[in-house]
C-alpha positions in Angstrom: 117.7 142.8 -134.2 120.8 143.5 -132.1 124.0 141.9 -133.2 124.3 139.7 -130.1 120.9 138.3 -130.7 121.8 137.3 -134.2 125.0 135.6 -132.9 122.9 133.7 -130.3 120.4 132.7 -133.0 123.2 131.4 -135.2 124.8 129.5 -132.3 121.6 127.9 -131.2 119.7 127.2 -134.4 118.2 123.7 -134.5 118.4 123.6 -130.8 115.0 124.8 -129.8 114.5 127.9 -127.6 117.1 130.6 -127.5 119.6 130.6 -124.7 117.9 133.8 -123.5 114.8 131.9 -122.5 113.3 133.8 -119.6 111.7 130.8 -117.7 112.6 130.6 -114.0 115.8 128.8 -113.2 115.9 125.6 -111.2 117.7 126.4 -108.0 119.9 123.3 -108.4 121.1 124.7 -111.7 121.9 128.0 -110.0 124.0 126.1 -107.5 125.7 124.3 -110.3 126.4 127.6 -112.0 128.0 129.0 -108.8 130.1 125.8 -108.4 131.4 126.0 -112.0 132.1 129.7 -111.5 134.2 128.8 -108.5 136.2 126.3 -110.5 136.9 128.9 -113.2 138.0 131.4 -110.6 140.2 128.8 -108.9 141.8 127.9 -112.2 142.8 131.5 -112.8 143.9 132.0 -109.2 146.2 129.0 -109.1 147.7 129.7 -112.5 148.4 133.3 -111.6 150.0 132.2 -108.3 152.4 130.0 -110.3 153.1 132.8 -112.8 154.2 135.5 -110.3 156.7 133.1 -108.7 158.5 132.3 -112.0 161.3 134.8 -111.4 162.1 133.3 -108.0 162.0 129.7 -109.3 164.1 130.8 -112.3 166.7 132.0 -109.9 166.4 128.9 -107.8 167.0 126.6 -110.8 169.7 128.8 -112.3 168.1 128.5 -115.7 168.8 131.0 -118.5 166.0 132.4 -120.7 166.3 129.7 -123.3 166.4 126.9 -120.7 163.4 128.4 -118.9 161.5 128.6 -122.1 162.2 125.0 -122.8 161.1 124.1 -119.2 157.9 126.1 -119.7 157.2 124.0 -122.8 156.4 121.3 -120.3 153.2 123.1 -119.4 152.2 123.2 -123.1 153.1 119.6 -123.7 151.2 118.3 -120.7 148.2 120.4 -121.4 147.9 119.5 -125.1 148.3 115.8 -124.3 145.6 115.8 -121.7 143.3 118.1 -123.6 143.1 115.3 -126.2 142.5 112.6 -123.5 140.1 114.6 -121.3 137.3 114.5 -123.9 137.2 110.7 -123.7 137.4 110.8 -119.9 134.4 113.2 -119.8 132.4 110.9 -122.1 133.2 107.9 -119.8 133.0 109.4 -116.3 131.1 112.7 -116.9 132.5 116.2 -117.2 131.6 117.0 -113.6 133.6 114.1 -112.1 136.6 115.0 -114.3 136.3 118.7 -113.4 136.5 117.8 -109.7 139.4 115.3 -110.1 141.3 117.8 -112.3 140.8 120.6 -109.9 142.3 118.5 -107.1 145.2 117.5 -109.4 146.0 121.1 -110.3 146.0 122.2 -106.7 148.4 119.4 -105.7 150.7 119.8 -108.8 151.3 123.5 -108.0 153.4 122.3 -105.1 156.0 120.7 -107.4 157.9 123.6 -109.1 159.4 125.0 -105.8 160.9 121.5 -105.2 163.1 121.7 -108.3 166.7 122.9 -108.6 167.4 122.5 -112.3 165.7 123.4 -115.6 165.3 119.8 -116.5 163.5 118.9 -113.3 161.3 122.0 -113.6 160.3 121.0 -117.1 159.3 117.5 -115.9 157.1 118.7 -113.0 155.6 121.3 -115.3 154.4 118.4 -117.5 152.3 117.2 -114.6 151.1 120.8 -113.8 150.2 121.3 -117.5 148.3 118.0 -117.7 146.2 119.0 -114.7 145.7 122.5 -116.1 144.7 121.4 -119.6 142.4 118.7 -118.2 140.6 121.1 -115.9 140.1 123.6 -118.7 138.5 121.1 -121.1 136.3 119.5 -118.4 134.9 122.7 -116.8 134.3 124.2 -120.3 132.5 121.0 -121.3 130.4 121.2 -118.1 129.7 124.9 -118.8 128.4 124.2 -122.3 125.9 121.7 -120.9 124.8 124.1 -118.2 124.2 126.9 -120.8 122.0 124.5 -122.7 120.0 123.8 -119.6 119.8 127.4 -118.5 118.9 128.7 -121.9 121.0 131.8 -121.2 124.5 132.7 -122.6 126.5 132.8 -119.4 129.9 131.6 -120.8 131.3 135.1 -120.6 130.7 135.2 -116.9 132.7 132.0 -116.4 135.6 133.5 -118.3 135.4 136.7 -116.4 135.6 134.6 -113.2 138.8 133.1 -114.6 140.2 136.6 -115.2 139.1 137.8 -111.8 140.8 134.7 -110.2 144.0 135.5 -112.1 143.9 139.1 -110.9 143.4 138.1 -107.3 146.1 135.4 -107.5 148.6 137.9 -109.0 147.6 140.6 -106.5 148.0 138.3 -103.5 151.4 137.2 -105.0 152.4 140.8 -105.2 151.6 141.3 -101.5 153.5 138.3 -100.2 156.2 137.6 -102.8 158.8 139.5 -100.7 157.7 137.8 -97.5 157.1 134.2 -98.3 159.2 131.7 -100.2 157.8 130.2 -103.3 157.3 126.8 -101.5 155.2 128.4 -98.7 153.3 130.6 -101.0 152.3 127.8 -103.4 151.5 125.6 -100.4 148.9 128.2 -99.3 147.5 128.3 -102.8 147.3 124.5 -102.9 145.2 124.4 -99.7 142.9 127.1 -101.1 142.5 125.0 -104.3 141.7 121.8 -102.4 139.1 123.6 -100.3 137.4 125.1 -103.3 137.4 121.8 -105.1 135.9 120.0 -102.1 133.1 122.5 -101.6 132.3 123.2 -105.2 132.7 119.5 -106.1 129.8 118.7 -103.8 127.5 120.8 -106.0 128.7 118.9 -109.1 127.7 115.6 -107.5 124.1 116.7 -106.9 121.4 114.8 -108.9 120.7 117.8 -111.2 124.4 118.2 -111.9 124.8 114.5 -112.6 122.1 114.7 -115.3 119.5 112.8 -113.3 117.0 115.7 -113.3 115.2 116.6 -116.5 116.6 119.6 -118.3 114.3 122.4 -119.6 112.0 121.3 -122.4 113.0 121.6 -126.0 114.1 119.5 -128.9 117.5 117.8 -128.4 119.4 118.0 -131.6 122.8 118.3 -130.0 123.9 115.0 -131.3 123.2 115.8 -134.9 124.8 119.2 -134.5 128.0 117.7 -133.1 128.2 115.1 -135.9 127.7 117.8 -138.5 131.0 118.7 -140.3 132.3 122.2 -139.4 130.4 124.6 -141.5 129.3 121.9 -144.0 131.1 123.8 -146.9 134.6 124.8 -147.9 133.9 128.5 -147.3 132.6 127.8 -143.8 135.6 125.7 -142.9 137.9 128.4 -144.2 136.1 130.9 -142.0 136.4 128.7 -139.0 140.2 128.5 -139.6 140.3 132.3 -140.0 138.6 132.9 -136.7 140.8 130.2 -135.1 143.9 132.2 -136.4 142.5 135.4 -134.8 142.1 133.5 -131.5 145.6 132.1 -131.7 147.2 135.5 -132.3 145.6 137.0 -129.3 145.8 133.9 -127.0 149.6 134.0 -127.7 149.7 137.4 -126.0 147.7 136.2 -123.0 150.0 133.2 -122.5 153.1 135.3 -123.0 152.0 137.9 -120.5 151.2 135.2 -117.9 154.7 133.7 -118.0 157.0 136.5 -119.0 155.4 139.8 -117.9 156.6 139.7 -114.3 160.1 138.6 -115.4 160.3 141.5 -117.8 159.5 144.0 -115.0 162.0 142.5 -112.5 164.8 141.6 -114.9 164.8 144.4 -117.5 163.2 147.3 -115.5 164.6 146.5 -112.0 161.1 146.3 -110.4 160.8 144.8 -106.9 158.9 141.5 -106.3 155.6 143.4 -105.5 155.6 145.7 -108.6 156.7 142.8 -110.8 153.7 140.8 -109.6 151.4 143.8 -110.1 152.2 143.9 -113.8 150.2 140.7 -114.4 147.6 141.8 -111.8 146.8 145.0 -113.8 146.7 143.0 -117.0 144.3 140.5 -115.5 142.2 143.3 -114.0 141.9 145.0 -117.4 140.9 141.7 -119.1 138.3 141.2 -116.4 136.8 144.6 -116.9 136.9 144.1 -120.7 135.1 140.8 -120.5 132.4 142.1 -118.2 131.7 144.8 -120.7 132.1 142.7 -123.8 128.4 142.1 -124.5 127.7 145.8 -124.6 130.7 146.4 -126.9 129.6 143.8 -129.4 126.0 145.0 -129.3 127.1 148.6 -129.9 129.8 148.1 -132.6 129.4 144.6 -134.0 131.9 141.8 -133.9 134.1 142.9 -136.8 134.7 146.4 -135.5 135.1 145.1 -131.9 137.8 142.7 -133.1 139.6 145.4 -135.1 139.4 147.9 -132.2 140.5 145.4 -129.6 143.5 144.2 -131.7 144.6 147.7 -132.4 144.4 148.6 -128.7 146.4 145.5 -127.7 149.1 146.3 -130.3 149.6 149.8 -128.9 149.5 148.5 -125.3 152.1 145.8 -125.8 154.5 148.0 -127.7 154.4 150.3 -124.6 154.7 147.4 -122.2 157.6 145.9 -124.0 159.6 149.0 -124.8 158.8 151.4 -122.0 161.8 152.7 -120.0 160.2 152.4 -116.6 158.3 149.6 -114.8 155.3 151.9 -114.1 154.9 152.8 -117.8 155.2 149.1 -118.7 152.4 148.3 -116.3 150.3 150.9 -117.9 151.0 149.3 -121.3 150.1 145.9 -119.9 146.7 147.3 -118.7 146.0 148.7 -122.2 147.0 145.4 -123.8 144.7 143.4 -121.4 141.8 145.7 -122.2 142.4 145.2 -126.0 142.8 141.4 -125.8 139.9 140.8 -123.4 137.1 140.1 -125.9 138.9 139.0 -129.1 139.1 135.3 -128.1 135.4 135.0 -127.1 134.2 136.9 -130.2 136.4 134.8 -132.5 135.0 131.6 -131.0 131.4 132.9 -131.3 132.0 133.7 -135.0 133.5 130.3 -135.6 130.4 128.8 -134.1 128.1 130.8 -136.4 130.2 129.7 -139.4 130.6 126.1 -138.5 128.3 125.1 -135.6 129.7 123.2 -132.6 132.5 121.7 -134.7 133.6 125.2 -135.7 133.8 126.2 -132.0 135.9 123.1 -131.3 138.3 123.7 -134.1 138.8 127.4 -133.4 139.2 126.7 -129.7 141.9 124.2 -130.3 143.8 126.5 -132.6 143.4 129.4 -130.2 144.5 127.5 -127.1 147.5 126.4 -129.0 148.6 130.0 -129.2 148.2 130.4 -125.4 150.2 127.3 -124.7 153.0 127.7 -127.2 153.4 131.5 -126.7 155.5 131.3 -123.5 158.2 128.9 -124.8 158.4 130.8 -128.1 159.0 134.0 -126.1 161.8 132.2 -124.2 163.7 131.2 -127.3 163.3 134.7 -128.8 164.5 136.3 -125.5 167.6 134.1 -125.5 168.5 135.4 -129.0 167.3 139.0 -129.0 166.4 139.9 -125.4 163.1 139.8 -123.6 161.8 143.3 -124.5 162.2 142.5 -128.2 160.7 139.1 -127.8 157.6 140.6 -126.1 157.0 142.9 -129.2 155.9 139.7 -131.0 152.7 139.9 -128.9 152.0 143.3 -130.5 153.0 141.9 -134.0 150.5 139.0 -133.7 147.8 141.3 -132.4 148.3 143.4 -135.5 148.1 140.3 -137.6 144.7 139.6 -135.9 143.6 143.1 -136.8 144.6 142.6 -140.5 142.8 139.3 -140.7 139.7 140.7 -139.0 139.6 143.7 -141.4 140.2 141.5 -144.5 137.3 139.2 -143.5 134.9 141.8 -142.2 132.4 141.1 -144.9 132.1 137.6 -143.5 130.5 139.0 -140.3 127.0 138.4 -141.5 125.6 139.4 -138.1 126.5 143.0 -138.7 124.2 143.3 -141.7 120.7 144.5 -141.8 
């Protein structure tokens, strides 16, 4: 049996038919899938639009690297706070309603950073932006998990590829207009786009099938017992979940750092113009998108352990080039290599955590992993203040190497590669 089929079997045991059930898809579920894909793409698009304007907003506020890193911590703090709250909101109001509300909140909150003129004010408005961002990510992923169960097909990688594609488009658009439009006007355009997408896609989430009033495909419903089961049910399984969560954290740290500091490194340290600086994150996002679209084939061909080791090794080499290259074009090439290497590590780690610990394992590893994405940017800021941004960015390569070491040390735990 191919490796991916074994992973699917582990992730769906005690849940009835496999997610690859070939039965025809209800067209209403297809519309729901399109709507959720639009939300994932919008999330990446808006976040990238904010990212590429960080250098201009840094100059506007007069913040140093350390002060900017502290302000960026507002995104992390707001996101973490609302990630914990959003789960309860989804249970009370439904993940689709919370997805729509969070999408609108994120589109509106992106208008706030250009209005600030100090690092303190920037940090406060980024609390709001981070809260909307964290809430949207939890709500739309929760909706996607329910849709996967209804479709009986593993389409989560497509959603995350849409996020990466949205990030690439947002960064690419930023590169084209960064030198022509002020941050306020640029982010106003993005806010309008976000509100339109939310209004259109949100209608699909309010349809009867999306609201859960249409019967889902037949099959035993054991999700409640699965969710109540302790992660892994044994000490070994819980340790494995934490190991895969650590791998996810090491690589998510790099994704968050690239989002907030890649453009600044190109413009500040390598004298790149606004367009080329924005292109740095665009090529990173493009490489991640390509990597995620090909991720299934990679895991099937090489297995999860070797895919993790190869991806982490590639990311390590790419980030060393990106951080230490003497020219902006060489740094962009390094960012592309790093994006290709990082692309599938997080999804593979989450899938392996699910095999080890069931749904609770996925939740624990996801929380640990997203912590790396949220805390990476401010950590880079503090290190940049002390040692300079190029040296600070080498920590992305260091943590990718740690992920390689952990994956290699635990390669025997990848049961799906056996037999």
